[in-house]
Gaussian input, Z-matrix of N, CA and C with variables (Angstrom, degrees):
# hf/3-21g

backbone

0 1
 N
 C     1     B1
 C     2     B2     1     A1
 N     3     B3     2     A2     1     D1
 C     4     B4     3     A3     2     D2
 C     5     B5     4     A4     3     D3
 N     6     B6     5     A5     4     D4
 C     7     B7     6     A6     5     D5
 C     8     B8     7     A7     6     D6
 N     9     B9     8     A8     7     D7
 C    10    B10     9     A9     8     D8
 C    11    B11    10    A10     9     D9
 N    12    B12    11    A11    10    D10
 C    13    B13    12    A12    11    D11
 C    14    B14    13    A13    12    D12
 N    15    B15    14    A14    13    D13
 C    16    B16    15    A15    14    D14
 C    17    B17    16    A16    15    D15
 N    18    B18    17    A17    16    D16
 C    19    B19    18    A18    17    D17
 C    20    B20    19    A19    18    D18
 N    21    B21    20    A20    19    D19
 C    22    B22    21    A21    20    D20
 C    23    B23    22    A22    21    D21
 N    24    B24    23    A23    22    D22
 C    25    B25    24    A24    23    D23
 C    26    B26    25    A25    24    D24
 N    27    B27    26    A26    25    D25
 C    28    B28    27    A27    26    D26
 C    29    B29    28    A28    27    D27
 N    30    B30    29    A29    28    D28
 C    31    B31    30    A30    29    D29
 C    32    B32    31    A31    30    D30
 N    33    B33    32    A32    31    D31
 C    34    B34    33    A33    32    D32
 C    35    B35    34    A34    33    D33
 N    36    B36    35    A35    34    D34
 C    37    B37    36    A36    35    D35
 C    38    B38    37    A37    36    D36
 N    39    B39    38    A38    37    D37
 C    40    B40    39    A39    38    D38
 C    41    B41    40    A40    39    D39
 N    42    B42    41    A41    40    D40
 C    43    B43    42    A42    41    D41
 C    44    B44    43    A43    42    D42
 N    45    B45    44    A44    43    D43
 C    46    B46    45    A45    44    D44
 C    47    B47    46    A46    45    D45
 N    48    B48    47    A47    46    D46
 C    49    B49    48    A48    47    D47
 C    50    B50    49    A49    48    D48
 N    51    B51    50    A50    49    D49
 C    52    B52    51    A51    50    D50
 C    53    B53    52    A52    51    D51
 N    54    B54    53    A53    52    D52
 C    55    B55    54    A54    53    D53
 C    56    B56    55    A55    54    D54
 N    57    B57    56    A56    55    D55
 C    58    B58    57    A57    56    D56
 C    59    B59    58    A58    57    D57
 N    60    B60    59    A59    58    D58
 C    61    B61    60    A60    59    D59
 C    62    B62    61    A61    60    D60
 N    63    B63    62    A62    61    D61
 C    64    B64    63    A63    62    D62
 C    65    B65    64    A64    63    D63
 N    66    B66    65    A65    64    D64
 C    67    B67    66    A66    65    D65
 C    68    B68    67    A67    66    D66
 N    69    B69    68    A68    67    D67
 C    70    B70    69    A69    68    D68
 C    71    B71    70    A70    69    D69
 N    72    B72    71    A71    70    D70
 C    73    B73    72    A72    71    D71
 C    74    B74    73    A73    72    D72
 N    75    B75    74    A74    73    D73
 C    76    B76    75    A75    74    D74
 C    77    B77    76    A76    75    D75
 N    78    B78    77    A77    76    D76
 C    79    B79    78    A78    77    D77
 C    80    B80    79    A79    78    D78
 N    81    B81    80    A80    79    D79
 C    82    B82    81    A81    80    D80
 C    83    B83    82    A82    81    D81
 N    84    B84    83    A83    82    D82
 C    85    B85    84    A84    83    D83
 C    86    B86    85    A85    84    D84
 N    87    B87    86    A86    85    D85
 C    88    B88    87    A87    86    D86
 C    89    B89    88    A88    87    D87
 N    90    B90    89    A89    88    D88
 C    91    B91    90    A90    89    D89
 C    92    B92    91    A91    90    D90
 N    93    B93    92    A92    91    D91
 C    94    B94    93    A93    92    D92
 C    95    B95    94    A94    93    D93
 N    96    B96    95    A95    94    D94
 C    97    B97    96    A96    95    D95
 C    98    B98    97    A97    96    D96
 N    99    B99    98    A98    97    D97
 C   100   B100    99    A99    98    D98
 C   101   B101   100   A100    99    D99
 N   102   B102   101   A101   100   D100
 C   103   B103   102   A102   101   D101
 C   104   B104   103   A103   102   D102
 N   105   B105   104   A104   103   D103
 C   106   B106   105   A105   104   D104
 C   107   B107   106   A106   105   D105
 N   108   B108   107   A107   106   D106
 C   109   B109   108   A108   107   D107
 C   110   B110   109   A109   108   D108
 N   111   B111   110   A110   109   D109
 C   112   B112   111   A111   110   D110
 C   113   B113   112   A112   111   D111
 N   114   B114   113   A113   112   D112
 C   115   B115   114   A114   113   D113
 C   116   B116   115   A115   114   D114
 N   117   B117   116   A116   115   D115
 C   118   B118   117   A117   116   D116
 C   119   B119   118   A118   117   D117
 N   120   B120   119   A119   118   D118
 C   121   B121   120   A120   119   D119
 C   122   B122   121   A121   120   D120
 N   123   B123   122   A122   121   D121
 C   124   B124   123   A123   122   D122
 C   125   B125   124   A124   123   D123
 N   126   B126   125   A125   124   D124
 C   127   B127   126   A126   125   D125
 C   128   B128   127   A127   126   D126
 N   129   B129   128   A128   127   D127
 C   130   B130   129   A129   128   D128
 C   131   B131   130   A130   129   D129
 N   132   B132   131   A131   130   D130
 C   133   B133   132   A132   131   D131
 C   134   B134   133   A133   132   D132
 N   135   B135   134   A134   133   D133
 C   136   B136   135   A135   134   D134
 C   137   B137   136   A136   135   D135
 N   138   B138   137   A137   136   D136
 C   139   B139   138   A138   137   D137
 C   140   B140   139   A139   138   D138
 N   141   B141   140   A140   139   D139
 C   142   B142   141   A141   140   D140
 C   143   B143   142   A142   141   D141
 N   144   B144   143   A143   142   D142
 C   145   B145   144   A144   143   D143
 C   146   B146   145   A145   144   D144
 N   147   B147   146   A146   145   D145
 C   148   B148   147   A147   146   D146
 C   149   B149   148   A148   147   D147
 N   150   B150   149   A149   148   D148
 C   151   B151   150   A150   149   D149
 C   152   B152   151   A151   150   D150
 N   153   B153   152   A152   151   D151
 C   154   B154   153   A153   152   D152
 C   155   B155   154   A154   153   D153
 N   156   B156   155   A155   154   D154
 C   157   B157   156   A156   155   D155
 C   158   B158   157   A157   156   D156
 N   159   B159   158   A158   157   D157
 C   160   B160   159   A159   158   D158
 C   161   B161   160   A160   159   D159
 N   162   B162   161   A161   160   D160
 C   163   B163   162   A162   161   D161
 C   164   B164   163   A163   162   D162
 N   165   B165   164   A164   163   D163
 C   166   B166   165   A165   164   D164
 C   167   B167   166   A166   165   D165
 N   168   B168   167   A167   166   D166
 C   169   B169   168   A168   167   D167
 C   170   B170   169   A169   168   D168
 N   171   B171   170   A170   169   D169
 C   172   B172   171   A171   170   D170
 C   173   B173   172   A172   171   D171
 N   174   B174   173   A173   172   D172
 C   175   B175   174   A174   173   D173
 C   176   B176   175   A175   174   D174
 N   177   B177   176   A176   175   D175
 C   178   B178   177   A177   176   D176
 C   179   B179   178   A178   177   D177
 N   180   B180   179   A179   178   D178
 C   181   B181   180   A180   179   D179
 C   182   B182   181   A181   180   D180
 N   183   B183   182   A182   181   D181
 C   184   B184   183   A183   182   D182
 C   185   B185   184   A184   183   D183
 N   186   B186   185   A185   184   D184
 C   187   B187   186   A186   185   D185
 C   188   B188   187   A187   186   D186
 N   189   B189   188   A188   187   D187
 C   190   B190   189   A189   188   D188
 C   191   B191   190   A190   189   D189
 N   192   B192   191   A191   190   D190
 C   193   B193   192   A192   191   D191
 C   194   B194   193   A193   192   D192
 N   195   B195   194   A194   193   D193
 C   196   B196   195   A195   194   D194
 C   197   B197   196   A196   195   D195
 N   198   B198   197   A197   196   D196
 C   199   B199   198   A198   197   D197
 C   200   B200   199   A199   198   D198
 N   201   B201   200   A200   199   D199
 C   202   B202   201   A201   200   D200
 C   203   B203   202   A202   201   D201
 N   204   B204   203   A203   202   D202
 C   205   B205   204   A204   203   D203
 C   206   B206   205   A205   204   D204
 N   207   B207   206   A206   205   D205
 C   208   B208   207   A207   206   D206
 C   209   B209   208   A208   207   D207
 N   210   B210   209   A209   208   D208
 C   211   B211   210   A210   209   D209
 C   212   B212   211   A211   210   D210
 N   213   B213   212   A212   211   D211
 C   214   B214   213   A213   212   D212
 C   215   B215   214   A214   213   D213
 N   216   B216   215   A215   214   D214
 C   217   B217   216   A216   215   D215
 C   218   B218   217   A217   216   D216
 N   219   B219   218   A218   217   D217
 C   220   B220   219   A219   218   D218
 C   221   B221   220   A220   219   D219
 N   222   B222   221   A221   220   D220
 C   223   B223   222   A222   221   D221
 C   224   B224   223   A223   222   D222
 N   225   B225   224   A224   223   D223
 C   226   B226   225   A225   224   D224
 C   227   B227   226   A226   225   D225
 N   228   B228   227   A227   226   D226
 C   229   B229   228   A228   227   D227
 C   230   B230   229   A229   228   D228
 N   231   B231   230   A230   229   D229
 C   232   B232   231   A231   230   D230
 C   233   B233   232   A232   231   D231

   B1=1.4470
   B2=1.5237
   B3=1.2921
   B4=1.4484
   B5=1.5191
   B6=1.3202
   B7=1.4590
   B8=1.5261
   B9=1.3187
   B10=1.4635
   B11=1.5262
   B12=1.3099
   B13=1.4615
   B14=1.5245
   B15=1.3268
   B16=1.4598
   B17=1.5233
   B18=1.3160
   B19=1.4683
   B20=1.5171
   B21=1.3113
   B22=1.4576
   B23=1.5234
   B24=1.3231
   B25=1.4621
   B26=1.5231
   B27=1.3415
   B28=1.4702
   B29=1.5252
   B30=1.3116
   B31=1.4592
   B32=1.5225
   B33=1.3183
   B34=1.4713
   B35=1.5210
   B36=1.3204
   B37=1.4640
   B38=1.5262
   B39=1.3240
   B40=1.4691
   B41=1.5215
   B42=1.3026
   B43=1.4718
   B44=1.5167
   B45=1.3203
   B46=1.4665
   B47=1.5225
   B48=1.3371
   B49=1.4650
   B50=1.5311
   B51=1.3260
   B52=1.4705
   B53=1.5215
   B54=1.3332
   B55=1.4673
   B56=1.5254
   B57=1.3309
   B58=1.4620
   B59=1.5281
   B60=1.3232
   B61=1.4661
   B62=1.5278
   B63=1.3197
   B64=1.4683
   B65=1.5215
   B66=1.3171
   B67=1.4703
   B68=1.5242
   B69=1.3286
   B70=1.4665
   B71=1.5253
   B72=1.3338
   B73=1.4682
   B74=1.5293
   B75=1.3242
   B76=1.4647
   B77=1.5250
   B78=1.3209
   B79=1.4661
   B80=1.5241
   B81=1.3169
   B82=1.4613
   B83=1.5228
   B84=1.3157
   B85=1.4655
   B86=1.5283
   B87=1.3167
   B88=1.4679
   B89=1.5212
   B90=1.3232
   B91=1.4607
   B92=1.5215
   B93=1.3129
   B94=1.4590
   B95=1.5189
   B96=1.3021
   B97=1.4533
   B98=1.5215
   B99=1.3144
   B100=1.4567
   B101=1.5250
   B102=1.3166
   B103=1.4586
   B104=1.5178
   B105=1.3258
   B106=1.4550
   B107=1.5280
   B108=1.3133
   B109=1.4641
   B110=1.5200
   B111=1.3084
   B112=1.4578
   B113=1.5263
   B114=1.3173
   B115=1.4664
   B116=1.5214
   B117=1.3126
   B118=1.4618
   B119=1.5213
   B120=1.3208
   B121=1.4642
   B122=1.5312
   B123=1.3320
   B124=1.4656
   B125=1.5296
   B126=1.3301
   B127=1.4611
   B128=1.5269
   B129=1.3159
   B130=1.4648
   B131=1.5237
   B132=1.3218
   B133=1.4567
   B134=1.5277
   B135=1.3314
   B136=1.4642
   B137=1.5289
   B138=1.3259
   B139=1.4704
   B140=1.5256
   B141=1.3206
   B142=1.4622
   B143=1.5253
   B144=1.3183
   B145=1.4609
   B146=1.5208
   B147=1.3226
   B148=1.4728
   B149=1.5232
   B150=1.3211
   B151=1.4663
   B152=1.5280
   B153=1.3183
   B154=1.4574
   B155=1.5252
   B156=1.3306
   B157=1.4617
   B158=1.5266
   B159=1.3240
   B160=1.4676
   B161=1.5293
   B162=1.3168
   B163=1.4737
   B164=1.5259
   B165=1.3253
   B166=1.4603
   B167=1.5272
   B168=1.3312
   B169=1.4565
   B170=1.5221
   B171=1.3201
   B172=1.4619
   B173=1.5237
   B174=1.3258
   B175=1.4628
   B176=1.5309
   B177=1.3288
   B178=1.4632
   B179=1.5300
   B180=1.3329
   B181=1.4589
   B182=1.5240
   B183=1.3121
   B184=1.4608
   B185=1.5361
   B186=1.3375
   B187=1.4650
   B188=1.5318
   B189=1.3189
   B190=1.4681
   B191=1.5278
   B192=1.3124
   B193=1.4728
   B194=1.5229
   B195=1.3347
   B196=1.4657
   B197=1.5263
   B198=1.3225
   B199=1.4715
   B200=1.5264
   B201=1.3294
   B202=1.4673
   B203=1.5225
   B204=1.3079
   B205=1.4675
   B206=1.5293
   B207=1.3237
   B208=1.4663
   B209=1.5292
   B210=1.3315
   B211=1.4645
   B212=1.5314
   B213=1.3096
   B214=1.4672
   B215=1.5251
   B216=1.3240
   B217=1.4708
   B218=1.5227
   B219=1.3223
   B220=1.4742
   B221=1.5210
   B222=1.3276
   B223=1.4658
   B224=1.5268
   B225=1.3114
   B226=1.4713
   B227=1.5213
   B228=1.3104
   B229=1.4570
   B230=1.5288
   B231=1.3249
   B232=1.4686
   B233=1.5025
   A1=111.37
   A2=117.06
   A3=119.88
   A4=111.11
   A5=117.03
   A6=120.66
   A7=111.40
   A8=117.68
   A9=120.75
   A10=110.55
   A11=116.41
   A12=120.47
   A13=111.30
   A14=116.25
   A15=120.12
   A16=110.76
   A17=116.08
   A18=120.27
   A19=111.14
   A20=117.98
   A21=121.04
   A22=111.27
   A23=116.67
   A24=120.38
   A25=109.60
   A26=116.27
   A27=120.01
   A28=110.88
   A29=117.36
   A30=121.10
   A31=110.43
   A32=116.95
   A33=120.00
   A34=111.15
   A35=116.19
   A36=120.14
   A37=110.34
   A38=117.60
   A39=121.12
   A40=111.51
   A41=116.18
   A42=120.01
   A43=110.16
   A44=117.00
   A45=120.83
   A46=110.73
   A47=117.28
   A48=120.91
   A49=110.56
   A50=116.29
   A51=119.93
   A52=111.47
   A53=116.77
   A54=120.35
   A55=110.82
   A56=116.25
   A57=120.27
   A58=110.83
   A59=116.41
   A60=120.30
   A61=110.94
   A62=116.85
   A63=119.81
   A64=111.40
   A65=117.28
   A66=120.63
   A67=110.67
   A68=116.27
   A69=120.18
   A70=110.87
   A71=116.82
   A72=120.81
   A73=111.20
   A74=116.54
   A75=120.37
   A76=111.36
   A77=116.29
   A78=120.43
   A79=110.77
   A80=117.20
   A81=120.82
   A82=110.51
   A83=116.51
   A84=120.78
   A85=110.44
   A86=117.12
   A87=121.10
   A88=110.49
   A89=117.85
   A90=121.71
   A91=111.04
   A92=117.73
   A93=121.68
   A94=110.35
   A95=117.61
   A96=121.48
   A97=110.20
   A98=117.47
   A99=121.41
   A100=109.97
   A101=117.36
   A102=120.61
   A103=110.04
   A104=117.55
   A105=120.98
   A106=110.77
   A107=117.47
   A108=120.78
   A109=110.09
   A110=116.76
   A111=120.46
   A112=110.75
   A113=116.95
   A114=120.22
   A115=110.40
   A116=116.90
   A117=120.41
   A118=110.69
   A119=116.58
   A120=120.45
   A121=110.71
   A122=117.03
   A123=120.11
   A124=111.03
   A125=117.44
   A126=121.07
   A127=110.54
   A128=116.84
   A129=120.77
   A130=110.51
   A131=116.70
   A132=121.20
   A133=110.31
   A134=116.70
   A135=120.21
   A136=111.07
   A137=116.40
   A138=119.87
   A139=111.08
   A140=116.28
   A141=120.12
   A142=111.63
   A143=116.15
   A144=119.99
   A145=110.09
   A146=116.38
   A147=120.61
   A148=110.60
   A149=117.53
   A150=121.26
   A151=110.67
   A152=116.57
   A153=120.68
   A154=111.03
   A155=116.25
   A156=120.07
   A157=111.54
   A158=116.52
   A159=119.45
   A160=110.98
   A161=116.63
   A162=119.53
   A163=110.51
   A164=116.16
   A165=119.87
   A166=110.82
   A167=116.61
   A168=120.77
   A169=111.03
   A170=116.98
   A171=120.86
   A172=110.88
   A173=117.26
   A174=121.07
   A175=112.89
   A176=117.32
   A177=120.70
   A178=110.83
   A179=115.66
   A180=120.20
   A181=111.77
   A182=117.91
   A183=121.28
   A184=109.27
   A185=117.76
   A186=120.70
   A187=114.28
   A188=117.39
   A189=119.94
   A190=110.13
   A191=116.03
   A192=119.95
   A193=110.58
   A194=116.57
   A195=120.08
   A196=110.51
   A197=116.64
   A198=120.67
   A199=110.85
   A200=116.62
   A201=120.22
   A202=110.67
   A203=116.35
   A204=120.49
   A205=111.06
   A206=117.10
   A207=120.22
   A208=110.69
   A209=116.63
   A210=120.36
   A211=111.10
   A212=116.35
   A213=120.19
   A214=110.58
   A215=117.00
   A216=120.77
   A217=110.07
   A218=117.41
   A219=120.54
   A220=110.82
   A221=116.31
   A222=120.33
   A223=111.28
   A224=116.72
   A225=120.37
   A226=111.00
   A227=117.50
   A228=121.23
   A229=112.79
   A230=118.29
   A231=121.22
   A232=111.83
   D1=-23.76
   D2=179.85
   D3=-62.29
   D4=-35.95
   D5=-179.15
   D6=-68.52
   D7=-37.49
   D8=-179.52
   D9=-65.83
   D10=-39.20
   D11=178.95
   D12=-66.29
   D13=-38.18
   D14=178.04
   D15=-65.98
   D16=-36.41
   D17=178.50
   D18=-63.19
   D19=-39.14
   D20=178.31
   D21=-67.79
   D22=-39.89
   D23=178.57
   D24=-64.73
   D25=-43.34
   D26=178.41
   D27=-63.37
   D28=-40.60
   D29=179.09
   D30=-64.69
   D31=-42.45
   D32=177.39
   D33=-62.26
   D34=-40.49
   D35=179.12
   D36=-64.47
   D37=-42.09
   D38=178.61
   D39=-65.18
   D40=-40.49
   D41=178.28
   D42=-63.23
   D43=-43.33
   D44=178.97
   D45=-63.16
   D46=-41.48
   D47=178.41
   D48=-61.83
   D49=-43.22
   D50=178.64
   D51=-63.30
   D52=-41.15
   D53=178.57
   D54=-64.43
   D55=-41.81
   D56=178.37
   D57=-63.86
   D58=-40.91
   D59=179.49
   D60=-65.12
   D61=-41.92
   D62=178.13
   D63=-63.67
   D64=-40.20
   D65=177.19
   D66=-62.63
   D67=-43.18
   D68=178.82
   D69=-63.95
   D70=-40.30
   D71=178.17
   D72=-63.76
   D73=-41.94
   D74=178.53
   D75=-62.89
   D76=-43.43
   D77=179.80
   D78=-64.59
   D79=-41.62
   D80=179.15
   D81=-64.14
   D82=-40.72
   D83=179.60
   D84=-66.70
   D85=-40.50
   D86=179.28
   D87=-63.61
   D88=-41.27
   D89=178.70
   D90=-65.94
   D91=-36.47
   D92=179.33
   D93=-64.87
   D94=-40.89
   D95=179.56
   D96=-62.67
   D97=-41.40
   D98=179.72
   D99=-64.27
   D100=-44.39
   D101=179.63
   D102=-62.26
   D103=-43.74
   D104=179.73
   D105=-63.55
   D106=-38.37
   D107=178.68
   D108=-65.69
   D109=-40.23
   D110=178.53
   D111=-66.61
   D112=-40.43
   D113=178.52
   D114=-65.09
   D115=-39.93
   D116=178.26
   D117=-64.96
   D118=-38.96
   D119=178.87
   D120=-65.45
   D121=-41.60
   D122=177.88
   D123=-64.24
   D124=-41.46
   D125=179.88
   D126=-63.99
   D127=-42.40
   D128=178.92
   D129=-64.56
   D130=-40.24
   D131=178.68
   D132=-62.58
   D133=-42.24
   D134=177.91
   D135=-62.11
   D136=-39.47
   D137=178.45
   D138=-61.86
   D139=-42.23
   D140=179.72
   D141=-64.91
   D142=-43.85
   D143=179.80
   D144=-64.79
   D145=-42.60
   D146=179.47
   D147=-61.00
   D148=-44.49
   D149=178.86
   D150=-62.26
   D151=-41.81
   D152=178.97
   D153=-63.02
   D154=-43.72
   D155=179.58
   D156=-64.54
   D157=-38.30
   D158=178.64
   D159=-65.99
   D160=-37.61
   D161=176.49
   D162=-64.61
   D163=-42.64
   D164=178.08
   D165=-64.30
   D166=-38.65
   D167=179.03
   D168=-63.73
   D169=-40.14
   D170=179.66
   D171=-64.46
   D172=-32.20
   D173=-177.74
   D174=-89.72
   D175=-17.49
   D176=-174.88
   D177=-73.63
   D178=139.46
   D179=178.35
   D180=-115.76
   D181=-24.72
   D182=-177.85
   D183=-77.35
   D184=130.51
   D185=-176.01
   D186=-61.32
   D187=-34.84
   D188=179.66
   D189=-68.05
   D190=-43.28
   D191=179.02
   D192=-64.69
   D193=-39.83
   D194=177.96
   D195=-61.97
   D196=-41.27
   D197=178.66
   D198=-64.35
   D199=-39.84
   D200=177.64
   D201=-62.03
   D202=-45.67
   D203=-178.48
   D204=-66.37
   D205=-41.02
   D206=178.10
   D207=-62.47
   D208=-40.67
   D209=177.69
   D210=-64.79
   D211=-39.36
   D212=179.24
   D213=-65.34
   D214=-40.78
   D215=178.94
   D216=-64.71
   D217=-44.03
   D218=178.13
   D219=-60.93
   D220=-39.60
   D221=179.81
   D222=-64.33
   D223=-40.76
   D224=179.59
   D225=-68.14
   D226=-35.78
   D227=-177.05
   D228=-73.52
   D229=-12.03
   D230=179.09
   D231=-66.10

């Protein structure tokens, strides 16, 4: 009977390990989604700023201002 009791303890330990692993996997997946959402938000923000700068560049007539805007666009595109 001692062996049967050990088998139940081992099974409980394995079940607990599997549950812990699944929880860790869920947490890792949840964190990945948040990071991806943040990266997507940053990329979208860069697109908006780039579009705004290009509009300003199209309207700018002063050479110094045009150079500033061109430098800003190059910096964003890096």
